[in-house]
N, CA, C and O of each residue as an XYZ file, in Angstrom:
432
protein
N       0.792    -15.212      1.477
C       1.216    -14.345      2.568
C      -0.036    -13.711      3.183
O      -0.898    -13.203      2.466
N      -0.126    -13.745      4.492
C      -1.319    -13.196      5.138
C      -1.212    -11.682      5.299
O      -0.123    -11.106      5.321
N      -2.378    -11.066      5.409
C      -2.435     -9.614      5.562
C      -1.775     -9.182      6.860
O      -1.100     -8.153      6.900
N      -1.964     -9.961      7.927
C      -1.352     -9.615      9.219
C       0.168     -9.584      9.081
O       0.819     -8.678      9.602
N       0.736    -10.565      8.383
C       2.182    -10.586      8.156
C       2.612     -9.350      7.386
O       3.619     -8.727      7.720
N       1.850     -8.990      6.349
C       2.178     -7.822      5.537
C       2.160     -6.555      6.369
O       3.050     -5.714      6.241
N       1.155     -6.410      7.223
C       1.035     -5.214      8.051
C       2.193     -5.155      9.054
O       2.782     -4.092      9.249
N       2.520     -6.269      9.681
C       3.628     -6.292     10.644
C       4.956     -5.990      9.964
O       5.798     -5.292     10.529
N       5.146     -6.505      8.773
C       6.375     -6.228      8.018
C       6.463     -4.744      7.684
O       7.529     -4.140      7.802
N       5.346     -4.157      7.267
C       5.322     -2.724      6.949
C       5.635     -1.896      8.194
O       6.375     -0.915      8.117
N       5.076     -2.286      9.338
C       5.341     -1.554     10.587
C       6.829     -1.591     10.941
O       7.397     -0.578     11.349
N       7.452     -2.747     10.785
C       8.886     -2.873     11.086
C       9.720     -1.993     10.161
O      10.673     -1.345     10.593
N       9.350     -1.981      8.893
C      10.077     -1.166      7.916
C       9.933      0.316      8.238
O      10.913      1.058      8.168
N       8.735      0.755      8.586
C       8.522      2.166      8.931
C       9.279      2.525     10.207
O       9.833      3.619     10.311
N       9.307      1.612     11.177
C      10.029      1.866     12.428
C      11.527      2.030     12.172
O      12.195      2.824     12.835
N      12.045      1.275     11.207
C      13.472      1.349     10.878
C      13.887      2.765     10.480
O      14.987      3.207     10.809
N      13.007      3.474      9.775
C      13.339      4.799      9.260
C      12.697      5.939     10.058
O      12.804      7.103      9.672
N      12.041      5.612     11.153
C      11.269      6.585     11.927
C      12.047      7.832     12.332
O      11.495      8.932     12.306
N      13.308      7.686     12.702
C      14.080      8.811     13.245
C      15.109      9.386     12.267
O      16.026     10.098     12.676
N      14.956      9.077     10.986
C      15.877      9.613      9.982
C      15.604     11.107      9.792
O      14.503     11.476      9.381
N      16.589     11.983     10.084
C      16.369     13.430      9.985
C      15.855     13.886      8.617
O      14.973     14.742      8.542
N      16.399     13.321      7.537
C      15.984     13.729      6.190
C      14.507     13.411      5.944
O      13.797     14.190      5.308
N      14.055     12.275      6.447
C      12.655     11.892      6.258
C      11.739     12.733      7.135
O      10.637     13.093      6.722
N      12.187     13.041      8.326
C      11.396     13.902      9.219
C      11.222     15.272      8.569
O      10.132     15.843      8.585
N      12.298     15.787      8.003
C      12.250     17.095      7.338
C      11.294     17.087      6.145
O      10.584     18.064      5.911
N      11.276     15.981      5.387
C      10.412     15.869      4.208
C       9.002     15.402      4.564
O       8.129     15.342      3.697
N       8.779     15.073      5.832
C       7.508     14.508      6.283
C       7.193     13.245      5.485
O       6.071     13.050      5.017
N       8.217     12.386      5.339
C       8.088     11.143      4.591
C       8.266      9.952      5.534
O       8.861     10.077      6.604
N       7.752      8.818      5.127
C       7.846      7.614      5.947
C       9.024      6.746      5.527
O       9.685      6.138      6.370
N       9.287      6.688      4.223
C      10.367      5.861      3.690
C      11.235      6.681      2.737
O      10.746      7.619      2.107
N      12.511      6.339      2.628
C      13.373      7.056      1.691
C      13.065      6.649      0.249
O      12.980      5.462     -0.064
N      12.900      7.634     -0.616
C      12.650      7.388     -2.035
C      13.462      8.406     -2.822
O      13.286      9.614     -2.669
N      14.342      7.905     -3.657
C      15.155      8.805     -4.474
C      14.303      9.406     -5.590
O      14.349     10.611     -5.838
N      13.530      8.561     -6.256
C      12.616      9.004     -7.312
C      11.617      7.885     -7.543
O      11.848      6.747     -7.133
N      10.512      8.203     -8.196
C       9.516      7.183     -8.501
C      10.123      6.114     -9.409
O       9.867      4.923     -9.233
N      10.929      6.548    -10.378
C      11.564      5.614    -11.295
C      12.492      4.650    -10.550
O      12.499      3.450    -10.823
N      13.271      5.183     -9.612
C      14.195      4.345     -8.848
C      13.418      3.394     -7.930
O      13.783      2.227     -7.784
N      12.351      3.899     -7.318
C      11.536      3.058     -6.444
C      10.929      1.899     -7.240
O      10.911      0.765     -6.761
N      10.434      2.172     -8.445
C       9.881      1.114     -9.281
C      10.945      0.086     -9.656
O      10.661     -1.110     -9.716
N      12.168      0.550     -9.909
C      13.264     -0.375    -10.215
C      13.551     -1.268     -9.015
O      13.771     -2.468     -9.179
N      13.553     -0.699     -7.809
C      13.758     -1.496     -6.590
C      12.640     -2.512     -6.403
O      12.898     -3.662     -6.047
N      11.392     -2.092     -6.643
C      10.260     -3.011     -6.496
C      10.376     -4.182     -7.466
O      10.105     -5.324     -7.095
N      10.774     -3.906     -8.700
C      10.946     -4.975     -9.683
C      12.058     -5.932     -9.254
O      11.938     -7.145     -9.421
N      13.136     -5.381     -8.704
C      14.238     -6.210     -8.226
C      13.782     -7.099     -7.071
O      14.104     -8.287     -7.032
N      13.041     -6.530     -6.143
C      12.515     -7.297     -5.015
C      11.575     -8.385     -5.520
O      11.615     -9.519     -5.043
N      10.729     -8.035     -6.488
C       9.822     -9.016     -7.074
C      10.563    -10.181     -7.697
O      10.164    -11.334     -7.530
N      11.630     -9.894     -8.406
C      12.441    -10.943     -9.021
C      13.046    -11.847     -7.956
O      13.001    -13.072     -8.077
N      13.607    -11.248     -6.921
C      14.220    -12.018     -5.834
C      13.192    -12.917     -5.145
O      13.496    -14.047     -4.762
N      11.966    -12.397     -4.994
C      10.906    -13.137     -4.302
C      10.143    -14.081     -5.226
O       9.244    -14.794     -4.779
N      10.493    -14.089     -6.502
C       9.814    -14.972     -7.435
C       8.423    -14.499     -7.823
O       7.578    -15.302     -8.219
N       8.183    -13.201     -7.710
C       6.892    -12.628     -8.090
C       6.973    -12.268     -9.565
O       7.815    -11.471     -9.979
N       6.087    -12.864    -10.350
C       6.141    -12.665    -11.799
C       5.167    -11.612    -12.298
O       5.065    -11.395    -13.506
N       4.455    -10.957    -11.403
C       3.516     -9.909    -11.792
C       4.234     -8.562    -11.817
O       5.224     -8.371    -11.110
N       3.736     -7.629    -12.632
C       4.353     -6.297    -12.666
C       4.258     -5.624    -11.291
O       3.226     -5.702    -10.625
N       5.327     -4.973    -10.881
C       5.342     -4.271     -9.599
C       5.759     -2.831     -9.825
O       6.727     -2.551    -10.532
N       5.007     -1.918     -9.208
C       5.333     -0.496     -9.280
C       4.669      0.196     -8.105
O       3.871     -0.408     -7.389
N       4.999      1.463     -7.909
C       4.336      2.210     -6.839
C       2.846      2.309     -7.128
O       2.032      2.347     -6.205
N       2.491      2.351     -8.392
C       1.078      2.421     -8.776
C       0.338      1.150     -8.345
O      -0.738      1.234     -7.753
N       0.905     -0.022     -8.638
C       0.260     -1.265     -8.226
C       0.265     -1.400     -6.712
O      -0.647     -1.998     -6.140
N       1.282     -0.850     -6.055
C       1.321     -0.883     -4.588
C       0.159     -0.091     -3.992
O      -0.419     -0.504     -2.986
N      -0.185      1.034     -4.600
C      -1.324      1.828     -4.125
C      -2.625      1.045     -4.284
O      -3.476      1.060     -3.394
N      -2.777      0.361     -5.417
C      -3.966     -0.463     -5.625
C      -4.028     -1.573     -4.582
O      -5.081     -1.821     -3.995
N      -2.908     -2.236     -4.355
C      -2.860     -3.328     -3.386
C      -3.193     -2.827     -1.988
O      -3.970     -3.454     -1.267
N      -2.604     -1.693     -1.602
C      -2.910     -1.133     -0.281
C      -4.395     -0.836     -0.156
O      -5.034     -1.242      0.815
N      -4.943     -0.132     -1.129
C      -6.351      0.271     -1.058
C      -7.271     -0.934     -0.958
O      -8.247     -0.917     -0.208
N      -6.963     -1.971     -1.709
C      -7.850     -3.122     -1.770
C      -7.598     -4.112     -0.639
O      -8.480     -4.350      0.186
N      -6.404     -4.686     -0.597
C      -6.180     -5.808      0.319
C      -5.838     -5.391      1.740
O      -6.196     -6.089      2.689
N      -5.167     -4.293      1.899
C      -4.789     -3.886      3.252
C      -5.897     -3.060      3.898
O      -6.277     -3.318      5.040
N      -6.410     -2.081      3.185
C      -7.365     -1.151      3.784
C      -8.807     -1.655      3.735
O      -9.408     -1.916      4.778
N      -9.358     -1.792      2.544
C     -10.783     -2.113      2.431
C     -11.122     -3.511      2.945
O     -12.157     -3.690      3.586
N     -10.280     -4.496      2.679
C     -10.555     -5.847      3.174
C     -10.422     -5.942      4.686
O     -10.821     -6.942      5.284
N      -9.863     -4.907      5.309
C      -9.771     -4.863      6.770
C     -10.706     -3.808      7.342
O     -10.481     -3.267      8.424
N     -11.771     -3.529      6.576
C     -12.874     -2.664      7.014
C     -12.508     -1.196      7.218
O     -13.182     -0.501      7.979
N     -11.466     -0.712      6.563
C     -11.164      0.710      6.637
C     -12.180      1.434      5.752
O     -12.340      1.074      4.586
N     -12.868      2.444      6.281
C     -13.850      3.170      5.463
C     -13.202      3.821      4.245
O     -12.050      4.252      4.292
N     -13.968      3.885      3.149
C     -13.473      4.452      1.899
C     -12.944      5.873      2.099
O     -11.951      6.259      1.483
N     -13.602      6.645      2.955
C     -13.175      8.029      3.204
C     -11.781      8.063      3.827
O     -10.979      8.941      3.512
N     -11.496      7.111      4.707
C     -10.177      7.047      5.355
C      -9.125      6.594      4.348
O      -8.017      7.130      4.318
N      -9.470      5.613      3.530
C      -8.553      5.153      2.476
C      -8.227      6.317      1.549
O      -7.074      6.509      1.163
N      -9.245      7.087      1.196
C      -9.075      8.237      0.318
C      -8.083      9.232      0.900
O      -7.175      9.692      0.207
N      -8.256      9.558      2.158
C      -7.364     10.512      2.835
C      -5.942      9.946      2.921
O      -4.968     10.669      2.712
N      -5.830      8.652      3.228
C      -4.522      7.995      3.336
C      -3.763      8.051      2.016
O      -2.545      8.227      2.000
N      -4.486      7.901      0.914
C      -3.852      7.943     -0.402
C      -3.610      9.369     -0.894
O      -2.980      9.573     -1.932
N      -4.114     10.358     -0.142
C      -3.901     11.753     -0.515
C      -4.878     12.265     -1.551
O      -4.605     13.253     -2.232
N      -6.009     11.602     -1.673
C      -7.019     12.037     -2.651
C      -7.919     13.103     -2.046
O      -8.199     13.090     -0.847
N      -8.368     14.024     -2.886
C      -9.264     15.093     -2.412
C     -10.719     14.638     -2.403
O     -11.558     15.251     -1.743
N     -11.022     13.565     -3.132
C     -12.389     13.032     -3.119
C     -12.343     11.510     -3.192
O     -11.348     10.925     -3.621
N     -13.432     10.881     -2.767
C     -13.494      9.417     -2.793
C     -13.667      8.874     -4.211
O     -13.454      7.683     -4.439
N     -14.051      9.725     -5.170
C     -14.211      9.269     -6.559
C     -12.892      8.714     -7.109
O     -12.878      7.676     -7.770
N     -11.795      9.408     -6.833
C     -10.491      8.925     -7.286
C     -10.131      7.625     -6.578
O      -9.593      6.707     -7.197
N     -10.420      7.547     -5.304
C     -10.098      6.357     -4.519
C     -10.844      5.140     -5.055
O     -10.303      4.034     -5.055
N     -12.055      5.330     -5.502
C     -12.845      4.219     -6.033
C     -12.163      3.565     -7.226
O     -12.386      2.383     -7.491
N     -11.349      4.299     -7.939
C     -10.603      3.725     -9.068
C      -9.529      2.762     -8.575
O      -9.205      1.790     -9.258
N      -8.975      3.027     -7.394
C      -7.949      2.167     -6.813
C      -8.550      0.964     -6.093
O      -7.951     -0.111     -6.060
N      -9.712      1.148     -5.530
C     -10.311      0.153     -4.639
C     -11.103     -0.877     -5.431
O     -12.313     -0.737     -5.615
N     -10.425     -1.895     -5.891
C     -11.096     -2.969     -6.615
C     -11.877     -3.835     -5.639
O     -11.420     -4.098     -4.526
N     -13.042     -4.269     -6.054
C     -13.824     -5.178     -5.234
C     -13.296     -6.589     -5.457
O     -13.251     -7.068     -6.590
N     -12.900     -7.248     -4.385
C     -12.349     -8.596     -4.486
C     -13.364     -9.605     -3.975
O     -14.335     -9.245     -3.309
N     -13.130    -10.865     -4.292
C     -14.007    -11.938     -3.810
C     -14.025    -11.956     -2.283
O     -15.077    -12.164     -1.679
N     -12.873    -11.741     -1.658
C     -12.807    -11.736     -0.191
C     -13.644    -10.612      0.394
O     -14.306    -10.798      1.415
N     -13.621     -9.454     -0.239
C     -14.392     -8.316      0.235
C     -15.894     -8.577      0.069
O     -16.688     -8.252      0.951
N     -16.267     -9.159     -1.054
C     -17.675     -9.512     -1.276
C     -18.130    -10.511     -0.227
O     -19.202    -10.358      0.359
N     -17.317    -11.539      0.013
C     -17.673    -12.564      0.987
C     -17.840    -11.975      2.385
O     -18.799    -12.301      3.084
N     -16.907    -11.105      2.800
C     -17.014    -10.482      4.120
C     -18.315     -9.701      4.255
O     -19.002     -9.798      5.271
N     -18.647     -8.931      3.234
C     -19.855     -8.132      3.279
C     -21.110     -8.994      3.272
O     -22.094     -8.666      3.935
N     -21.079    -10.084      2.532
C     -22.243    -10.983      2.516
C     -22.412    -11.664      3.868
O     -23.539    -11.870      4.318
N     -21.305    -12.016      4.520
C     -21.386    -12.642      5.846
C     -21.954    -11.685      6.878
O     -22.671    -12.099      7.789
N     -21.630    -10.393      6.734
C     -22.159     -9.404      7.668
C     -23.652     -9.217      7.449
O     -24.283     -8.420      8.143
């Protein structure tokens, strides 16, 4: 699955819930009953999609930081703020260096 497809899918999902009064009041983008319930939904989606790797909100944060943000040249400081971190030190734990990221930087 390409990153562009992932980003477009995320945009459509966020647009679907954009005008939900409860989410506007909570200043949230998506409805989440609890972290535990969200993780259960992610595992169910993974099963349906044939994804055999563990899925959770925690792994989603790692994936966002690495493949969506950093591999698309988002500065670490912006990724940090997006994840709600007070310093980039915490963000560095999420931002794994991938082969694609190394290759992009070497090409530059």
